N, C-alpha and C positions, 0 to 999 in steps of 0.2 A: 524413531519416537513419532514421526508422522503419520506412519501406520498404525502404529496401536492408539494413537488419538483419533483417527478418525474411524475405526472399528470400534472404539469405547464410545464415541458421540454417537455412532450408529446405533449402538445397544441403547444408550439411552433415548434414542430417537424412537425405536421400534415399542418399547415401553410408555413414552410418552403418548404417542399416537394412540395405541392399544388403548390407553385408559381415556383418551379423549375419544374415540369412537363409540367406546362401552356408554360413555355418558351423551352418546348424541350430540357432541360438540365438533361437527366437522369443520366450522370456521378456523377453530382453534388448531386443530389437526392439520389443517392445509397451511396455516401460519408457521407451524412448525416444519412441515415440510420444506417450505419455500426458503425458510431460514438455513436449514440442511443443505440445501442445494446450492446455497449463496457459499456456505465454508467449504463444501466441496469442490465446487469451480474455482472459487477466487482465494481459497488458501491451500486444500490440498493438492489438488493438479496443478495449479501455477509453480507451487513451492516444488514440485516433484518432476517439472517438466523435464529437468537434465536427467533423470533417471528414466523415464518416458522414452527422450531422445536416443540414449545410448542404446536401449534396446535388448538389454541382457540382464536387467532388473527385474527377475521374475515376481519377486516379493511385491513390486510396485503392481505390477500388472494383475496379479492374481487378488491384491488388496481392492483395487478399483473395479474388478469384475464382481466381487463380493459386494462391495458397497452399493454398485449399480442393479446389480440383482434384485437385492433385497430392497431396495428403495421402490423398485418397480412392483414389488410384491406389495409393501406398505402402501403406494400411491394410488393401487388397482381400484378401490374403493371411490376415490374421488375424481381420478382422472381414467377412467377404465380403456378408451381407445388409446390414447398415449402409452400408458402403462403396458398396454399389450403389445403395441408395435416395439417398443423399448425392450420388453422380456424376451420376446420371439428373437428378435434381432440377437441377442447377446447369446440366448440358450438354444435356440433351433427347436425349443418345446412347442407343445400343441398350444397351450393358451395360459398366462400368468393367473386367471381366474379359476384355474383348478389345482393349483398348487395351495400347499398349507400356507398358512400364516407364519410369519418368522416368529422365530422364539428369542427373545431378548436374553434369555440365560446364557446361549451359544457364544454371545461375543464378550471380549476381554472385558473387565470392569476395571476402570481407573479414574474415577471421580476427580480426583485430585490433580490428575495429568489434564483432565478437560477444562476445569477451573482454569489452570495455570496458562496453558494455551490459549482459551478464551482470552483471558487476562492479556496476553502477549499482542493477540488479533486486534483487541481495543486499543492498546498502545500504539501499534503500527496505524491503525484508522486515524487517532488523534494528532499523531506526527506528521502525516500526510495532508490532514485539514490544517494544520499550522502551516506547512511547507506552502499549500494552496493559498493560504492567507495572506503570506509575504511573497507570492509571486516568486516561489523559489522551486523551479523544476525539479522532477526528482533524479538526473543525471547529473547534477550539480551536487558534490560532496558537501557535507557540513560536519563541523568537528564533534560535536557531543550532543548525547540526549541524554538528559538526568531522569528517573523515575523515582517520585517520592511517594511511598505505600507502604502499606502494611507487608506487601510481599517481597521476597528477596529474589524473586525467580526461579528460574531451575537452569540446570546444566543446558546449554544451547540456547536460552534465550537471546542472552545479549548478541551472538552470532546471527539471529533471526533477524533482530531487529536492526543489526547493521546493514545487513542485504536489503530487507524491506525498506530501509529510509535512507540507505547511501551515506550512512555515519562512520567515522573515524573511531568512535567510542561512545559505549553504554555504561551509564554508571547507576546503580540501584540503592536509594537511601531511605532509611525507615523514618515513615512518618511518625510524628508526635505534635503536640500543643504547640511547638515552638517553631514548627517546620517554615511557616509562611515566613515569618519575621527572619528566620537563619537564611532564607533565600533571597532577601529583600523584596517580597511580594505582599503586595494588598488585596484586599477584595472589595469591588465596585458593584453595588446592587443599584439596579434600573427596575422601575416598577411599571408595568405595562398597564398602563391606565385603561386603555381600550378594553383589556381583556376582563381587567379586574372590576370593572365601574358596574356592571350588570349585577354582580352579585354582592358590594358593598354600598352602592350608591354614591352620596356625598361624603362618605367616609372614606372615600380613595384618597381625598384633598389630605387628610390626615395621615394616611399610610405613606404618601408621597414625601410630606415635611419630615415624617419620621426617618424615612430612608435618607433624606439628605443630611439631617442631623446625626446619622450614624447608630439611631437608637433600633437597631435590628441584630438577630443571631441566626445563623444557621444551625438548624436541628438535624438537618441530613443532607445529602448531597442533592435532594431534589425540592428540600422545602426551608422558608424562612418563616420566622417572625417578625413582624415589623409592627413596632408600637403597639404591641399586643394582639396584633393580627397574623392569624397564620395564612401565609400565602401557598397557592398550590402551584404545580409546575403550568407553565405558560403564562402566569400571572407576574412572572419576573425575570429576570436575566441578573445569572451571578457572574461576575467576570473576573479573573486574576490577571495584576497590572503588575510588571516589574520595574523596579529601578532601574534596572540595565535594560536600556531599549531594544539591544540586540536579541534578547531572550524572550522567545512566544512560550506562551504558559496555556495549559487547557487542563480541566478537570476532570478525573477518571469516575465513572459510574460508580465503582465500589468505594470511595473515596481516595484522596490523595490526587496526586498531580504530576505533569510531565513537564519539563522545561526544555525547549530545543535550542540551544545555541545558534542563533542565525547569521552571526558574523562571520563576513568572508576576508579570505586572506588570498593574496596572488596564488600561492600554491594550490589552494583549492579551486579557484577560478580557472588556472590551468588546465588541473584534471577535470572540471567539469566541461571546458571545452575539448579536449580529446575524447570525451565519451560522446560529445554531439556529433563530432566529425567521424569517430566509429560508426554511429548510428546512422550517419548520412553514407558513410560508404557501402554500409549492408544495405540498406536501400537502393544504392545506385548498383550493386552486385544483383540484386533481385532483379531490377528493371532490366538488366543486361542478360538476362536468361542464366546467369552463370550457377553451376552445382554447388554445392555446399562446400564441398572438398576442392573447389577449382583454387589455384593458387594465383594470386594477381600482381600486377605491377601498378606501383601508386604513384601520383605525384600532385602534391598539394602547393599551390601558388598563392599568395595573397599581400594586399597591399600594406599590411601593419606588419612592422618588426615584432613587437610584444605578441602578436597572435602566431608568428612562424617559429617564434622561440618557445612559445607553452608548448605548441606541438611538437615540437624536436625534443624538448625534454621528457615526452612521452611517446616517443618514436617505436620503441620496443612494444610497449601495451599494444598500439595501434596497428602494428604488423602483425604480433601474434592474434590478435581478436579478427582480423581481417583477412589472415593467410597471405599476406602480403609479401612476396620475396624480395622485392626491391621496391624501395620508396624515398621520395625526395620532397623536403620542404624547402620553399624557394621563397625569398622576397621578391616581389615584382612591382615596379613601379605602375602608375594607373595607365599610362598610354600602352604601354604593352601587354596589359591586363586587358584592356578593351580589344587589342588584336587577339588575344588568345581567345578571348569570347567569342568572336566571330569566325573561328577557326573550327574546323571538324573534330573529332576525339572521340576516343573508343566508346567511353560512356562517362558522361559529366554531371557533376550535382554543384550548385553555387550557392553557398550560403552569404546574404546580404548582408552589410554591415549592421552589427546591432541585434542580428537574429538569435544569438545567442548571447555569449559574452565576447564575441569577436567584436573588435573595434572598427575592422576594415573587411572588404570583401575576400572570401575564400573561393578558389576555383579548384574542386576535387576531380580530377580525372583518373579513370580504372580503365586498366586493361587486361585482359587475362593473358597470364604469364606465357611468352613464347610468340604472342602477337606482333606484329609488327606495327607502330606507332612513331610520330613524329611530335 
């Protein structure tokens, strides 16, 4: 699905940039190339990294080559030197500037898939923004995301969003006039007097009073009418507020909204801490110069019983993710922990109390399996 999506989107890029350049609108063509580069690197390549890492998925490599070679030709009139370097590096050919212009008709057409995948990308971006606003790191799993929109998604959309946002569940709900009330959501309008003032002058005060009195209506996701005055983007902020404080809400540009359940449970916090420790172990492996296939012996000691219990409940996952053939998780009193911190170790990571969801200090020692250690 990802291959077909990026190729269909590439076909649309070729057609759009061709039209822009024929209309002598190079800034718009450059903007579309920039946007496509973001989709390619931050969506296609990132989500396909396991396929590239495995090295046996020829479809992924063939698709990436096709995309890069075509983009180099499309970008050649705008960034001639960079496009030349990229294209020659890919193909070994003489010059990108001697090649034919790409034909958009040669790429698969699947506009519906492009629209649906772009919508999923927007939802993922909104979810990440909500996480950031609530200071919830991505490695901390959350229970549910609800998407209320005209689209029911597509096969695989739920799994993509679960992966992107680290969620236990994703639900799609149909959007209708009563959706906001049904989910206990109200809308709050804030007028940007500084931006609106130059256009309406003294009438700004009338608009502010009308907004406070609730005399306003949203005519589209980007415009509202307040007291008979149409406000333009940038002249107002329209926020969604949930009755349930644990729910974080965001608008979608095409209409609808998403609801992220941010309520934490001990189980979610335990899994999040395990993921944080896995990341610390992987960083420690890298610092020790271990190969990705090297097995390790792992020792985790901490001053907090709940921290150690949480990690023990995910011991199998930690071992599998870090290639640990042996692992121990021990509660260690602070005086002994201080002594351990002053001793030599194979390779060590230290998580300060409160660095993540850990209430106490965690000392993580890593050795290559077979190495002698004390």
